[in-house]
SEFIZA-3560 file (N, C-alpha, C; in Angstrom, 3 decimals):
REM SEFIZA-3560
<numar><xx>19.080</xx><yy>13.568</yy><zz>-51.272</zz><atom>N</atom></numar>
<numar><xx>18.585</xx><yy>14.643</yy><zz>-50.397</zz><atom>CA</atom></numar>
<numar><xx>17.858</xx><yy>12.982</yy><zz>-49.395</zz><atom>C</atom></numar>
<numar><xx>17.815</xx><yy>12.249</yy><zz>-48.005</zz><atom>N</atom></numar>
<numar><xx>16.745</xx><yy>11.630</yy><zz>-48.152</zz><atom>CA</atom></numar>
<numar><xx>15.640</xx><yy>11.527</yy><zz>-47.267</zz><atom>C</atom></numar>
<numar><xx>14.409</xx><yy>11.064</yy><zz>-47.318</zz><atom>N</atom></numar>
<numar><xx>13.286</xx><yy>11.062</yy><zz>-47.219</zz><atom>CA</atom></numar>
<numar><xx>12.840</xx><yy>11.065</yy><zz>-45.826</zz><atom>C</atom></numar>
<numar><xx>12.245</xx><yy>12.369</yy><zz>-45.488</zz><atom>N</atom></numar>
<numar><xx>11.927</xx><yy>12.620</yy><zz>-44.279</zz><atom>CA</atom></numar>
<numar><xx>10.651</xx><yy>12.430</yy><zz>-43.738</zz><atom>C</atom></numar>
<numar><xx>10.199</xx><yy>11.623</yy><zz>-42.859</zz><atom>N</atom></numar>
<numar><xx>8.123</xx><yy>11.421</yy><zz>-42.796</zz><atom>CA</atom></numar>
<numar><xx>8.388</xx><yy>12.787</yy><zz>-42.344</zz><atom>C</atom></numar>
<numar><xx>6.731</xx><yy>13.413</yy><zz>-42.067</zz><atom>N</atom></numar>
<numar><xx>6.506</xx><yy>14.552</yy><zz>-41.373</zz><atom>CA</atom></numar>
<numar><xx>6.359</xx><yy>14.244</yy><zz>-40.209</zz><atom>C</atom></numar>
<numar><xx>5.425</xx><yy>13.254</yy><zz>-39.845</zz><atom>N</atom></numar>
<numar><xx>5.198</xx><yy>13.069</yy><zz>-38.167</zz><atom>CA</atom></numar>
<numar><xx>6.598</xx><yy>12.014</yy><zz>-38.287</zz><atom>C</atom></numar>
<numar><xx>6.576</xx><yy>12.142</yy><zz>-36.485</zz><atom>N</atom></numar>
<numar><xx>7.612</xx><yy>10.890</yy><zz>-35.978</zz><atom>CA</atom></numar>
<numar><xx>6.844</xx><yy>10.538</yy><zz>-35.023</zz><atom>C</atom></numar>
<numar><xx>7.155</xx><yy>8.591</yy><zz>-35.113</zz><atom>N</atom></numar>
<numar><xx>5.822</xx><yy>8.138</yy><zz>-34.539</zz><atom>CA</atom></numar>
<numar><xx>7.280</xx><yy>8.232</yy><zz>-32.858</zz><atom>C</atom></numar>
<numar><xx>6.365</xx><yy>8.625</yy><zz>-31.826</zz><atom>N</atom></numar>
<numar><xx>7.006</xx><yy>8.838</yy><zz>-30.731</zz><atom>CA</atom></numar>
<numar><xx>6.713</xx><yy>7.161</yy><zz>-29.925</zz><atom>C</atom></numar>
<numar><xx>7.868</xx><yy>6.469</yy><zz>-29.212</zz><atom>N</atom></numar>
<numar><xx>7.806</xx><yy>5.382</yy><zz>-28.468</zz><atom>CA</atom></numar>
<numar><xx>6.943</xx><yy>5.549</yy><zz>-26.836</zz><atom>C</atom></numar>
<numar><xx>6.131</xx><yy>5.031</yy><zz>-26.648</zz><atom>N</atom></numar>
<numar><xx>5.814</xx><yy>5.193</yy><zz>-25.335</zz><atom>CA</atom></numar>
<numar><xx>5.381</xx><yy>3.455</yy><zz>-24.557</zz><atom>C</atom></numar>
<numar><xx>6.697</xx><yy>3.147</yy><zz>-23.667</zz><atom>N</atom></numar>
<numar><xx>6.777</xx><yy>2.293</yy><zz>-23.155</zz><atom>CA</atom></numar>
<numar><xx>5.334</xx><yy>2.019</yy><zz>-21.929</zz><atom>C</atom></numar>
<numar><xx>4.483</xx><yy>0.672</yy><zz>-22.749</zz><atom>N</atom></numar>
<numar><xx>3.624</xx><yy>0.476</yy><zz>-21.698</zz><atom>CA</atom></numar>
<numar><xx>4.032</xx><yy>-1.237</yy><zz>-21.306</zz><atom>C</atom></numar>
<numar><xx>2.904</xx><yy>-1.531</yy><zz>-20.710</zz><atom>N</atom></numar>
<numar><xx>3.049</xx><yy>-2.775</yy><zz>-20.123</zz><atom>CA</atom></numar>
<numar><xx>1.460</xx><yy>-3.276</yy><zz>-19.826</zz><atom>C</atom></numar>
<numar><xx>0.606</xx><yy>-4.217</yy><zz>-20.996</zz><atom>N</atom></numar>
<numar><xx>0.246</xx><yy>-4.731</yy><zz>-21.377</zz><atom>CA</atom></numar>
<numar><xx>-1.448</xx><yy>-4.024</yy><zz>-21.852</zz><atom>C</atom></numar>
<numar><xx>-0.885</xx><yy>-2.752</yy><zz>-22.340</zz><atom>N</atom></numar>
<numar><xx>-1.344</xx><yy>-1.877</yy><zz>-23.521</zz><atom>CA</atom></numar>
<numar><xx>-1.416</xx><yy>-0.414</yy><zz>-22.053</zz><atom>C</atom></numar>
<numar><xx>-1.146</xx><yy>-0.309</yy><zz>-21.105</zz><atom>N</atom></numar>
<numar><xx>-1.743</xx><yy>0.711</yy><zz>-20.125</zz><atom>CA</atom></numar>
<numar><xx>-0.592</xx><yy>1.560</yy><zz>-19.996</zz><atom>C</atom></numar>
<numar><xx>0.600</xx><yy>2.705</yy><zz>-19.688</zz><atom>N</atom></numar>
<numar><xx>0.952</xx><yy>3.043</yy><zz>-19.985</zz><atom>CA</atom></numar>
<numar><xx>1.432</xx><yy>3.530</yy><zz>-18.578</zz><atom>C</atom></numar>
<numar><xx>2.823</xx><yy>3.995</yy><zz>-18.105</zz><atom>N</atom></numar>
<numar><xx>2.695</xx><yy>4.407</yy><zz>-16.361</zz><atom>CA</atom></numar>
<numar><xx>2.054</xx><yy>5.486</yy><zz>-16.003</zz><atom>C</atom></numar>
<numar><xx>1.456</xx><yy>7.009</yy><zz>-17.166</zz><atom>N</atom></numar>
<numar><xx>0.312</xx><yy>7.370</yy><zz>-16.518</zz><atom>CA</atom></numar>
<numar><xx>-0.952</xx><yy>6.922</yy><zz>-16.314</zz><atom>C</atom></numar>
<numar><xx>-1.350</xx><yy>6.178</yy><zz>-16.932</zz><atom>N</atom></numar>
<numar><xx>-2.459</xx><yy>5.672</yy><zz>-17.213</zz><atom>CA</atom></numar>
<numar><xx>-2.346</xx><yy>4.126</yy><zz>-15.559</zz><atom>C</atom></numar>
<numar><xx>-1.231</xx><yy>4.148</yy><zz>-15.694</zz><atom>N</atom></numar>
<numar><xx>-1.026</xx><yy>2.872</yy><zz>-14.273</zz><atom>CA</atom></numar>
<numar><xx>-1.220</xx><yy>3.912</yy><zz>-12.878</zz><atom>C</atom></numar>
<numar><xx>-0.382</xx><yy>4.920</yy><zz>-13.237</zz><atom>N</atom></numar>
<numar><xx>-0.485</xx><yy>5.900</yy><zz>-11.862</zz><atom>CA</atom></numar>
<numar><xx>-2.116</xx><yy>6.386</yy><zz>-11.472</zz><atom>C</atom></numar>
<numar><xx>-2.607</xx><yy>6.391</yy><zz>-12.747</zz><atom>N</atom></numar>
<numar><xx>-4.135</xx><yy>6.218</yy><zz>-12.301</zz><atom>CA</atom></numar>
<numar><xx>-4.985</xx><yy>5.479</yy><zz>-11.175</zz><atom>C</atom></numar>
<numar><xx>-4.569</xx><yy>4.416</yy><zz>-12.317</zz><atom>N</atom></numar>
<numar><xx>-5.799</xx><yy>3.436</yy><zz>-11.723</zz><atom>CA</atom></numar>
<numar><xx>-4.980</xx><yy>2.728</yy><zz>-10.222</zz><atom>C</atom></numar>
<numar><xx>-3.390</xx><yy>2.548</yy><zz>-10.177</zz><atom>N</atom></numar>
<numar><xx>-3.184</xx><yy>2.198</yy><zz>-8.848</zz><atom>CA</atom></numar>
<numar><xx>-3.472</xx><yy>2.970</yy><zz>-7.713</zz><atom>C</atom></numar>
<numar><xx>-3.721</xx><yy>4.260</yy><zz>-8.021</zz><atom>N</atom></numar>
<numar><xx>-4.269</xx><yy>4.743</yy><zz>-7.076</zz><atom>CA</atom></numar>
<numar><xx>-5.423</xx><yy>5.178</yy><zz>-6.401</zz><atom>C</atom></numar>
<numar><xx>-6.507</xx><yy>4.826</yy><zz>-7.211</zz><atom>N</atom></numar>
<numar><xx>-8.273</xx><yy>4.170</yy><zz>-7.259</zz><atom>CA</atom></numar>
<numar><xx>-8.340</xx><yy>3.440</yy><zz>-6.358</zz><atom>C</atom></numar>
<numar><xx>-6.868</xx><yy>2.215</yy><zz>-7.132</zz><atom>N</atom></numar>
<numar><xx>-7.113</xx><yy>1.061</yy><zz>-6.440</zz><atom>CA</atom></numar>
<numar><xx>-6.761</xx><yy>0.734</yy><zz>-5.098</zz><atom>C</atom></numar>
<numar><xx>-6.238</xx><yy>1.557</yy><zz>-5.102</zz><atom>N</atom></numar>
<numar><xx>-5.621</xx><yy>1.436</yy><zz>-3.605</zz><atom>CA</atom></numar>
<numar><xx>-6.904</xx><yy>1.710</yy><zz>-2.665</zz><atom>C</atom></numar>
<numar><xx>-7.327</xx><yy>2.817</yy><zz>-2.615</zz><atom>N</atom></numar>
<numar><xx>-8.477</xx><yy>3.677</yy><zz>-2.155</zz><atom>CA</atom></numar>
<numar><xx>-9.155</xx><yy>2.575</yy><zz>-1.997</zz><atom>C</atom></numar>
<numar><xx>-10.047</xx><yy>2.364</yy><zz>-2.925</zz><atom>N</atom></numar>
<numar><xx>-11.192</xx><yy>1.637</yy><zz>-2.700</zz><atom>CA</atom></numar>
<numar><xx>-10.655</xx><yy>-0.199</yy><zz>-2.079</zz><atom>C</atom></numar>
<numar><xx>-9.682</xx><yy>-0.512</yy><zz>-2.673</zz><atom>N</atom></numar>
<numar><xx>-8.960</xx><yy>-1.657</yy><zz>-1.680</zz><atom>CA</atom></numar>
<numar><xx>-9.148</xx><yy>-1.289</yy><zz>-0.233</zz><atom>C</atom></numar>
<numar><xx>-8.698</xx><yy>-0.388</yy><zz>0.106</zz><atom>N</atom></numar>
<numar><xx>-8.806</xx><yy>-0.247</yy><zz>1.486</zz><atom>CA</atom></numar>
<numar><xx>-10.079</xx><yy>0.256</yy><zz>2.088</zz><atom>C</atom></numar>
<numar><xx>-10.506</xx><yy>1.155</yy><zz>1.552</zz><atom>N</atom></numar>
<numar><xx>-12.234</xx><yy>1.028</yy><zz>2.396</zz><atom>CA</atom></numar>
<numar><xx>-13.294</xx><yy>-0.211</yy><zz>2.235</zz><atom>C</atom></numar>
<numar><xx>-12.901</xx><yy>-0.891</yy><zz>1.235</zz><atom>N</atom></numar>
<numar><xx>-13.376</xx><yy>-2.304</yy><zz>0.801</zz><atom>CA</atom></numar>
<numar><xx>-12.778</xx><yy>-3.647</yy><zz>1.835</zz><atom>C</atom></numar>
<numar><xx>-11.367</xx><yy>-2.949</yy><zz>2.524</zz><atom>N</atom></numar>
<numar><xx>-10.746</xx><yy>-3.616</yy><zz>3.626</zz><atom>CA</atom></numar>
<numar><xx>-11.465</xx><yy>-3.203</yy><zz>4.570</zz><atom>C</atom></numar>
<numar><xx>-11.681</xx><yy>-2.178</yy><zz>5.341</zz><atom>N</atom></numar>
<numar><xx>-12.444</xx><yy>-1.625</yy><zz>6.617</zz><atom>CA</atom></numar>
<numar><xx>-13.593</xx><yy>-1.955</yy><zz>6.634</zz><atom>C</atom></numar>
<numar><xx>-14.196</xx><yy>-2.128</yy><zz>5.687</zz><atom>N</atom></numar>
<numar><xx>-16.157</xx><yy>-2.208</yy><zz>5.509</zz><atom>CA</atom></numar>
<numar><xx>-15.813</xx><yy>-3.781</yy><zz>6.305</zz><atom>C</atom></numar>
<numar><xx>-15.137</xx><yy>-4.775</yy><zz>5.365</zz><atom>N</atom></numar>
<numar><xx>-15.211</xx><yy>-5.918</yy><zz>5.481</zz><atom>CA</atom></numar>
<numar><xx>-14.713</xx><yy>-6.425</yy><zz>6.883</zz><atom>C</atom></numar>
<numar><xx>-14.009</xx><yy>-5.342</yy><zz>7.611</zz><atom>N</atom></numar>
<numar><xx>-13.673</xx><yy>-5.887</yy><zz>9.113</zz><atom>CA</atom></numar>
<numar><xx>-14.317</xx><yy>-5.469</yy><zz>10.385</zz><atom>C</atom></numar>
<numar><xx>-15.293</xx><yy>-4.457</yy><zz>9.689</zz><atom>N</atom></numar>
<numar><xx>-16.251</xx><yy>-3.894</yy><zz>10.726</zz><atom>CA</atom></numar>
<numar><xx>-17.574</xx><yy>-5.045</yy><zz>10.787</zz><atom>C</atom></numar>
<numar><xx>-17.778</xx><yy>-5.725</yy><zz>9.514</zz><atom>N</atom></numar>
<numar><xx>-18.840</xx><yy>-6.562</yy><zz>9.241</zz><atom>CA</atom></numar>
<numar><xx>-18.695</xx><yy>-7.595</yy><zz>10.069</zz><atom>C</atom></numar>
<numar><xx>-17.252</xx><yy>-7.834</yy><zz>9.681</zz><atom>N</atom></numar>
<numar><xx>-17.143</xx><yy>-9.656</yy><zz>10.970</zz><atom>CA</atom></numar>
<numar><xx>-16.213</xx><yy>-8.892</yy><zz>11.992</zz><atom>C</atom></numar>
<numar><xx>-16.811</xx><yy>-8.310</yy><zz>12.888</zz><atom>N</atom></numar>
<numar><xx>-15.662</xx><yy>-7.573</yy><zz>13.906</zz><atom>CA</atom></numar>
<numar><xx>-16.780</xx><yy>-8.111</yy><zz>15.276</zz><atom>C</atom></numar>
<numar><xx>-17.998</xx><yy>-8.730</yy><zz>15.192</zz><atom>N</atom></numar>
<numar><xx>-18.853</xx><yy>-9.615</yy><zz>16.347</zz><atom>CA</atom></numar>
<numar><xx>-17.679</xx><yy>-11.131</yy><zz>16.029</zz><atom>C</atom></numar>
<numar><xx>-16.894</xx><yy>-11.107</yy><zz>15.036</zz><atom>N</atom></numar>
<numar><xx>-16.626</xx><yy>-12.914</yy><zz>15.440</zz><atom>CA</atom></numar>
<numar><xx>-15.512</xx><yy>-13.232</yy><zz>16.564</zz><atom>C</atom></numar>
<numar><xx>-15.456</xx><yy>-13.747</yy><zz>17.601</zz><atom>N</atom></numar>
<numar><xx>-14.397</xx><yy>-13.162</yy><zz>18.379</zz><atom>CA</atom></numar>
<numar><xx>-12.515</xx><yy>-13.276</yy><zz>18.551</zz><atom>C</atom></numar>
<numar><xx>-12.784</xx><yy>-14.250</yy><zz>17.389</zz><atom>N</atom></numar>
<numar><xx>-11.410</xx><yy>-14.071</yy><zz>17.120</zz><atom>CA</atom></numar>
<numar><xx>-10.813</xx><yy>-12.807</yy><zz>16.615</zz><atom>C</atom></numar>
<numar><xx>-11.715</xx><yy>-12.869</yy><zz>15.759</zz><atom>N</atom></numar>
<numar><xx>-11.729</xx><yy>-11.121</yy><zz>15.153</zz><atom>CA</atom></numar>
<numar><xx>-11.504</xx><yy>-9.988</yy><zz>16.253</zz><atom>C</atom></numar>
<numar><xx>-12.065</xx><yy>-9.804</yy><zz>17.390</zz><atom>N</atom></numar>
<numar><xx>-11.306</xx><yy>-8.975</yy><zz>18.097</zz><atom>CA</atom></numar>
<numar><xx>-10.665</xx><yy>-8.962</yy><zz>19.261</zz><atom>C</atom></numar>
<numar><xx>-10.441</xx><yy>-10.219</yy><zz>19.057</zz><atom>N</atom></numar>
<numar><xx>-9.051</xx><yy>-10.621</yy><zz>19.691</zz><atom>CA</atom></numar>
<numar><xx>-7.580</xx><yy>-10.504</yy><zz>19.276</zz><atom>C</atom></numar>
<numar><xx>-7.774</xx><yy>-10.584</yy><zz>17.915</zz><atom>N</atom></numar>
<numar><xx>-6.448</xx><yy>-10.716</yy><zz>17.157</zz><atom>CA</atom></numar>
<numar><xx>-6.094</xx><yy>-8.920</yy><zz>16.679</zz><atom>C</atom></numar>
<numar><xx>-7.270</xx><yy>-8.830</yy><zz>16.109</zz><atom>N</atom></numar>
<numar><xx>-7.202</xx><yy>-7.732</yy><zz>15.545</zz><atom>CA</atom></numar>
<numar><xx>-7.367</xx><yy>-6.241</yy><zz>15.882</zz><atom>C</atom></numar>
<numar><xx>-9.457</xx><yy>-6.491</yy><zz>16.676</zz><atom>N</atom></numar>
<numar><xx>-9.919</xx><yy>-4.979</yy><zz>16.791</zz><atom>CA</atom></numar>
<numar><xx>-9.101</xx><yy>-4.489</yy><zz>17.850</zz><atom>C</atom></numar>
<numar><xx>-8.542</xx><yy>-5.340</yy><zz>18.575</zz><atom>N</atom></numar>
<numar><xx>-8.481</xx><yy>-4.596</yy><zz>20.395</zz><atom>CA</atom></numar>
<numar><xx>-6.922</xx><yy>-4.304</yy><zz>19.854</zz><atom>C</atom></numar>
<numar><xx>-6.385</xx><yy>-4.413</yy><zz>19.514</zz><atom>N</atom></numar>
<numar><xx>-4.990</xx><yy>-3.935</yy><zz>18.929</zz><atom>CA</atom></numar>
<numar><xx>-4.680</xx><yy>-2.756</yy><zz>18.148</zz><atom>C</atom></numar>
<numar><xx>-5.608</xx><yy>-1.936</yy><zz>17.781</zz><atom>N</atom></numar>
<numar><xx>-5.706</xx><yy>-0.634</yy><zz>17.636</zz><atom>CA</atom></numar>
<numar><xx>-5.259</xx><yy>0.270</yy><zz>18.156</zz><atom>C</atom></numar>
<numar><xx>-4.736</xx><yy>1.037</yy><zz>18.082</zz><atom>N</atom></numar>
<numar><xx>-3.701</xx><yy>1.498</yy><zz>18.468</zz><atom>CA</atom></numar>
<numar><xx>-4.596</xx><yy>2.378</yy><zz>19.660</zz><atom>C</atom></numar>
<numar><xx>-5.680</xx><yy>3.408</yy><zz>18.967</zz><atom>N</atom></numar>
<numar><xx>-6.642</xx><yy>4.212</yy><zz>19.448</zz><atom>CA</atom></numar>
<numar><xx>-7.967</xx><yy>4.154</yy><zz>19.560</zz><atom>C</atom></numar>
<numar><xx>-8.715</xx><yy>2.625</yy><zz>19.102</zz><atom>N</atom></numar>
<numar><xx>-9.752</xx><yy>2.599</yy><zz>19.352</zz><atom>CA</atom></numar>
<numar><xx>-9.820</xx><yy>1.501</yy><zz>19.668</zz><atom>C</atom></numar>
<numar><xx>-8.660</xx><yy>0.375</yy><zz>20.162</zz><atom>N</atom></numar>
<numar><xx>-9.223</xx><yy>-0.956</yy><zz>20.901</zz><atom>CA</atom></numar>
<numar><xx>-9.818</xx><yy>-1.246</yy><zz>21.964</zz><atom>C</atom></numar>
<numar><xx>-9.811</xx><yy>-0.043</yy><zz>22.939</zz><atom>N</atom></numar>
<numar><xx>-11.151</xx><yy>-0.113</yy><zz>23.903</zz><atom>CA</atom></numar>
<numar><xx>-12.006</xx><yy>-0.291</yy><zz>23.680</zz><atom>C</atom></numar>
<numar><xx>-12.608</xx><yy>0.157</yy><zz>22.443</zz><atom>N</atom></numar>
<numar><xx>-14.310</xx><yy>0.035</yy><zz>22.187</zz><atom>CA</atom></numar>
<numar><xx>-14.692</xx><yy>-1.726</yy><zz>22.291</zz><atom>C</atom></numar>
<numar><xx>-13.595</xx><yy>-2.677</yy><zz>21.650</zz><atom>N</atom></numar>
<numar><xx>-14.016</xx><yy>-4.300</yy><zz>21.532</zz><atom>CA</atom></numar>
<numar><xx>-13.078</xx><yy>-4.584</yy><zz>22.282</zz><atom>C</atom></numar>
<numar><xx>-12.138</xx><yy>-4.250</yy><zz>23.521</zz><atom>N</atom></numar>
<numar><xx>-12.700</xx><yy>-5.135</yy><zz>24.847</zz><atom>CA</atom></numar>
<numar><xx>-12.984</xx><yy>-5.633</yy><zz>25.245</zz><atom>C</atom></numar>
<numar><xx>-13.497</xx><yy>-6.944</yy><zz>25.514</zz><atom>N</atom></numar>
<numar><xx>-14.544</xx><yy>-7.087</yy><zz>26.686</zz><atom>CA</atom></numar>
<numar><xx>-14.205</xx><yy>-8.150</yy><zz>27.763</zz><atom>C</atom></numar>
<numar><xx>-14.729</xx><yy>-7.622</yy><zz>28.826</zz><atom>N</atom></numar>
<numar><xx>-14.220</xx><yy>-7.980</yy><zz>30.720</zz><atom>CA</atom></numar>
<numar><xx>-14.194</xx><yy>-9.290</yy><zz>30.528</zz><atom>C</atom></numar>
<numar><xx>-14.128</xx><yy>-10.200</yy><zz>31.220</zz><atom>N</atom></numar>
<numar><xx>-13.979</xx><yy>-11.590</yy><zz>31.720</zz><atom>CA</atom></numar>
<numar><xx>-14.206</xx><yy>-12.272</yy><zz>32.745</zz><atom>C</atom></numar>
<numar><xx>-15.663</xx><yy>-12.889</yy><zz>32.722</zz><atom>N</atom></numar>
<numar><xx>-16.412</xx><yy>-12.877</yy><zz>33.873</zz><atom>CA</atom></numar>
<numar><xx>-16.093</xx><yy>-14.358</yy><zz>34.462</zz><atom>C</atom></numar>
<numar><xx>-16.166</xx><yy>-14.018</yy><zz>35.504</zz><atom>N</atom></numar>
<numar><xx>-15.218</xx><yy>-15.217</yy><zz>36.520</zz><atom>CA</atom></numar>
<numar><xx>-16.608</xx><yy>-16.151</yy><zz>37.178</zz><atom>C</atom></numar>
//
C-alpha cells in the first residue's frame, strides 16, 4: 500500500506571482484609470493649437466645440 498525502497541491499557473484571476481584475481597473487619466490630460492641454487641430477637432460628436474660424 502506497502512501497518499491527505492534501494534494493544486497547480495554479501564474506570471510574476499573479494568477489569471488577479490579472483580470487589475487589467480592468488599470484600463479604466488609464482612460480617465488620458482624457483628463487631453483636456488639460486642449488650448495648444496643434492639439486642437490634429486631435480635438476630429472628434465625431464634440469636434465643433474646438473649431476656430480663421480671420483674414
